[in-house]
C-alpha positions in Angstrom: 1.3 -2.0 3.0 -2.2 -0.9 4.5 -2.4 2.6 5.4 -1.9 3.0 9.2 -1.2 -0.9 9.8 2.1 -0.3 11.3 2.9 2.4 13.8 6.2 3.7 15.3 5.7 3.2 19.3 9.9 4.3 20.4 12.1 7.2 18.9 15.0 8.7 20.5 18.5 10.3 19.6 21.6 9.5 21.1 22.2 10.8 25.1 24.7 13.4 23.3 25.0 14.9 20.0 27.2 17.2 18.4 30.8 15.9 19.5 30.8 12.4 21.4 34.7 11.5 22.0 33.7 8.5 24.9 32.0 6.3 22.5 32.5 4.4 19.2 29.9 4.8 16.0 28.9 1.1 17.3 28.4 2.9 20.9 26.5 5.4 19.5 24.3 3.1 17.4 23.4 1.2 20.6 23.2 4.2 22.9 20.3 5.6 20.8 19.0 2.2 20.8 18.4 1.9 23.9 17.1 5.2 24.5 14.6 4.1 22.0 13.8 1.3 24.2 13.4 3.1 27.5 10.9 5.5 25.0 8.8 2.5 24.3 9.2 0.7 27.7 10.6 -2.5 26.0 13.6 -4.4 26.6 16.3 -6.0 24.4 14.5 -9.4 24.1 11.1 -7.9 22.9 12.5 -7.1 19.8 12.9 -9.4 16.9 13.8 -7.2 14.2 16.7 -5.1 13.5 17.9 -2.8 10.8 20.8 -0.3 10.3 23.3 1.4 8.3 26.9 2.1 8.8 27.0 -0.9 10.9 26.2 -4.6 10.4 22.9 -5.5 11.6 24.5 -8.9 12.9 26.9 -6.8 15.3 24.4 -4.8 16.4 21.7 -7.5 17.3 24.3 -8.9 19.4 25.9 -6.2 21.2 22.0 -5.6 22.0 21.4 -9.1 23.2 18.7 -9.4 20.5 17.9 -12.5 18.8 16.4 -11.0 15.6 14.2 -13.3 13.2 14.2 -10.7 10.6 17.5 -8.3 9.6 17.7 -5.5 6.9 21.7 -4.2 6.5 20.2 -1.8 3.2 22.9 1.2 2.9 22.2 3.3 0.3 23.3 7.0 2.0 21.8 9.1 3.7 18.0 8.0 3.3 18.8 4.3 4.5 16.6 4.9 7.3 13.3 6.0 5.1 13.9 2.6 3.3 14.3 0.9 6.7 10.9 2.2 7.8 9.4 0.9 4.7 11.3 -2.7 4.4 10.1 -2.9 8.2 6.5 -1.8 7.9 6.1 -4.2 5.1 8.1 -7.0 7.3 5.7 -6.5 10.1 2.6 -6.6 8.1 3.7 -9.8 6.4 4.1 -11.3 9.8 8.1 -11.5 9.4 8.5 -9.7 12.5 6.8 -7.9 15.5 8.8 -5.3 16.8 11.6 -3.8 14.9 14.5 -1.9 16.0 15.8 0.7 13.4 19.2 2.2 14.3 21.7 4.9 13.4 24.8 5.8 14.9 28.1 7.8 13.4 31.1 9.1 14.5 31.2 11.7 11.8 33.3 14.3 13.5 35.6 12.1 16.3 35.9 9.1 13.7 36.1 7.1 16.7 35.4 3.0 15.2 34.0 5.1 11.7 32.6 3.1 9.0 30.7 3.5 6.4 29.9 1.1 3.7 30.5 3.2 0.3 32.3 1.4 -2.7 35.1 3.9 -3.9 37.0 1.1 -5.4 39.3 2.2 -8.7 37.1 -0.6 -10.6 33.7 0.6 -9.4 31.8 3.4 -11.4 32.6 6.1 -9.6 36.3 5.1 -9.2 36.7 5.0 -12.8 34.5 7.9 -14.5 34.5 10.5 -11.7 37.3 10.0 -9.5 39.9 10.4 -11.6 38.5 13.8 -12.5 39.0 15.0 -8.9 35.3 16.4 -8.0 35.1 13.9 -5.2 34.0 15.7 -2.2 29.9 16.4 -1.2 30.4 19.9 -1.7 32.3 19.6 -5.1 29.9 16.8 -6.4 27.4 18.8 -5.4 28.2 21.8 -7.6 27.3 20.1 -10.9 23.6 20.1 -10.6 22.9 23.1 -8.9 25.3 25.5 -11.0 22.9 24.0 -14.2 19.6 24.7 -11.7 20.8 28.4 -10.9 21.4 29.3 -15.1 18.1 27.4 -16.1 15.9 28.6 -13.6 17.2 32.1 -12.8 17.7 30.8 -9.1 19.6 33.9 -7.3 22.7 33.6 -4.7 20.8 35.2 -2.6 17.8 32.8 -2.8 20.2 29.7 -2.0 21.4 31.7 0.8 17.9 32.1 2.3 17.6 28.6 2.9 20.5 28.7 5.4 19.1 31.5 6.9 15.6 29.8 7.2 16.9 26.7 8.8 19.1 28.9 11.2 15.5 30.4 12.6 14.2 27.0 13.6 17.5 25.9 14.8 17.1 28.9 17.3 14.1 27.4 18.5 16.0 23.9 19.5 17.8 23.7 22.5 19.7 20.4 21.0 20.6 22.3 17.7 24.6 22.9 17.0 24.0 26.6 16.0 21.3 28.7 17.2 22.7 32.4 16.4 20.2 34.5 13.9 22.2 34.9 10.1 21.4 36.9 7.4 22.1 36.6 3.6 24.4 38.5 4.0 26.3 36.5 6.6 26.0 33.4 4.5 27.2 35.0 1.0 30.3 36.7 2.8 31.2 33.3 4.5 34.3 30.8 3.5 33.6 29.9 -0.1 34.0 25.8 0.0 33.4 25.2 -3.5 31.1 27.7 -6.1 28.6 28.5 -5.3 28.7 27.1 -1.9 29.8 29.0 0.8 30.5 27.5 4.5 27.1 28.4 5.7 25.3 26.5 2.7 27.3 23.3 3.7 26.0 20.4 6.4 27.8 20.2 9.6 29.9 17.7 10.8 29.2 15.9 13.7 28.6 13.0 15.9 25.2 11.4 17.0 22.8 8.6 16.3 19.2 7.7 16.6 16.9 5.2 16.9 12.8 3.8 16.0 10.9 1.0 16.7 8.1 0.0 14.7 5.1 -2.7 15.7 1.4 -3.4 14.5 -0.9 -0.8 14.8 -3.2 -2.9 17.0 -0.5 -3.2 19.6 0.0 0.7 20.0 -2.2 0.6 22.8 0.1 -1.0 24.9 2.8 1.5 24.8 3.1 4.5 26.5 4.3 6.6 23.9 1.9 8.4 21.6 1.6 6.2 18.1 2.5 7.8 15.2 1.0 5.6 12.1 2.9 4.9 9.0 0.4 6.0 6.0 2.8 5.7 3.2 6.6 5.2 1.7 8.4 4.7 -1.0 11.7 4.1 -2.5 13.7 4.9 -5.4 17.3 5.3 -7.2 18.9 7.2 -10.2 22.1 6.7 -10.8 25.6 6.4 -8.4 27.3 9.2 -10.7 26.1 12.9 -10.2 27.5 12.9 -13.5 24.8 10.9 -15.1 21.9 12.4 -14.0 19.0 12.4 -16.1 18.4 16.1 -15.7 20.5 18.4 -13.5 17.7 20.6 -12.8 15.1 18.1 -11.1 16.1 14.2 -9.2 14.2 11.2 -10.7 14.3 9.4 -7.5 12.7 12.3 -5.8 9.8 12.3 -8.1 9.0 9.0 -7.8 9.5 8.1 -4.7 7.7 11.4 -3.5 4.5 10.0 -6.0 4.3 6.9 -4.8 4.7 7.5 -0.6 1.5 10.3 -1.7 -0.6 7.8 -3.1 0.1 4.8 -0.6 -1.0 7.2 1.9 -3.8 9.0 0.1 -3.4 12.5 0.8 -2.3 15.5 -1.2 0.0 18.3 -0.8 -2.8 20.2 1.1 -2.9 17.3 3.6 0.5 17.7 4.4 1.1 20.1 7.7 4.9 19.4 8.6 7.6 18.7 6.3 11.0 17.3 6.7 13.6 17.9 3.3 17.4 16.7 3.8 19.4 19.6 3.6 23.3 18.4 3.8 23.8 21.1 1.0 21.3 24.5 0.7 19.9 23.6 -2.6 18.5 20.0 -1.5 15.3 21.7 0.0 14.8 23.7 -3.4 14.5 20.3 -5.4 12.8 19.0 -2.5 10.0 21.2 -2.7 9.4 20.9 -6.7 10.1 17.2 -7.3 7.5 16.2 -4.5 4.9 19.0 -6.0 4.6 21.3 -3.5 5.7 24.1 -6.0 6.3 24.3 -9.4 9.6 24.0 -11.4 11.6 27.1 -10.7 9.8 28.4 -8.2 10.8 26.7 -5.1 13.5 30.1 -4.5 10.7 32.7 -4.2 8.6 30.4 -2.0 11.6 30.0 0.6 12.7 33.4 0.2 8.9 34.8 0.8 9.0 33.1 4.0 6.4 30.0 3.2 9.1 27.3 5.0 9.8 29.6 7.7 8.4 29.9 11.3 4.9 31.2 10.9 4.9 30.2 7.3 2.1 27.9 5.5 4.7 25.3 5.2 7.1 24.7 7.7 10.1 22.7 6.3 13.4 21.3 9.0 11.6 22.5 12.5 14.6 20.9 14.0 17.2 23.3 12.5 18.5 20.5 9.5 21.6 19.3 8.7 22.7 23.1 8.1 22.1 24.0 11.5 20.5 21.1 14.1 23.1 18.4 13.4 24.6 16.3 10.9 26.6 13.2 11.3 27.2 12.1 8.0 23.8 10.1 7.1 21.2 12.6 8.1 17.8 10.7 7.4 17.2 9.6 11.2 17.5 13.3 12.5 14.5 14.1 9.9 12.4 10.8 10.9 13.3 12.0 14.5 11.7 15.4 14.3 8.7 14.4 11.9 7.7 11.6 15.3 8.2 14.3 17.5 5.8 16.7 15.6 3.2 13.7 15.0 3.6 13.3 18.9 3.2 17.1 20.1 6.3 17.3 21.5 8.7 19.3 19.2 11.0 22.5 20.6 9.3 24.3 17.7 6.2 22.5 17.8 3.3 23.1 15.0 0.0 23.7 16.7 -2.4 20.9 15.3 -0.3 19.0 12.7 -1.7 15.4 11.9 0.5 14.8 8.9 4.1 14.7 8.4 6.5 13.9 5.1 10.4 12.9 5.8 11.7 13.0 2.4 15.9 11.8 2.2 18.4 11.6 -0.1 21.2 9.0 -0.9 24.4 9.8 -1.9 24.4 12.5 -4.6 20.9 12.4 -5.7 21.7 8.8 -6.2 18.8 7.3 -4.0 15.6 8.5 -2.1 13.3 7.7 0.1 9.6 9.3 1.4 7.8 8.4 4.8 4.4 9.7 5.3 3.3 9.6 9.0 0.4 10.8 10.9 -1.0 10.7 14.5 -4.3 10.0 13.5 -4.8 6.3 12.8 -7.0 6.0 9.2 -10.5 4.1 9.4 
């Protein structure tokens, strides 16, 4: 796609976050969608493209009264929404749709109408080659690469704990964050062990919530009440559905490919990035993200975070909403990372980064199975 040819003109999260006992998962999708439509000053009849994950786009379009001519139900886990942004931008540029609604809703905690399209059948690859050995939970599976990473790079437990500490520092600035009380490295290391080396404060929250985005052509952006956020570059990649089959446990091939292509498409360097959202379902993911996207060298991310560079006042603000560790995490977190990037580019984030012009939102799907990257800006390229 051409840099800046498509803009985000509507963005909103669900009315409530954390615990939503009065809405089903499909209703959370609709709630977030209606909030985004209001944000953009649109009605359902103005939408002709629909994308979502965890719910069928056909169902969602019908519930909202939308007659679409373009649909995307791509599901690759938590970064599905980064892929939806990419696919929607391509569709808009190709004339397949004019105005696309991307939604997310998840009853991750309350489990009301909960459904996620994972294939865990006994005949699947995971069902045959990983589930019989009983590692199947996010915490258990993610220990496999991080333990190798710690052994090979010398990452310490204290450095890994600092990721959670920094996320809480950002969350303290966000009124909607699930947890805002300050924590220390000692607090993290003394919290309940879940699966070595992860303690509970290094594991994502389990919440209800959702969000929605509306994209259209950049030349239409002036017709909307919101400050437009321009899509500069996008990419997606995948490696393996089985974490045990990663090419290298200390780095994600999908991260590297997706990040490099998105930066090349956007025509930016790392020095151009003012704000970064790195999917943080578990404390090690920002470490992999910083290295695989090329912000620091191999084995340097732990010290980079420890020295405060990603924290409030640091030179590279990361996960300024508090992340999946302290803000919220309904199961598929990518939409919330995108929402915070949009807020930062609009200049309305609770922990606003002064003068920020370029934001990168990077997500993971499954257990290092897939990746999606979106580069956005509040300035339209010439």
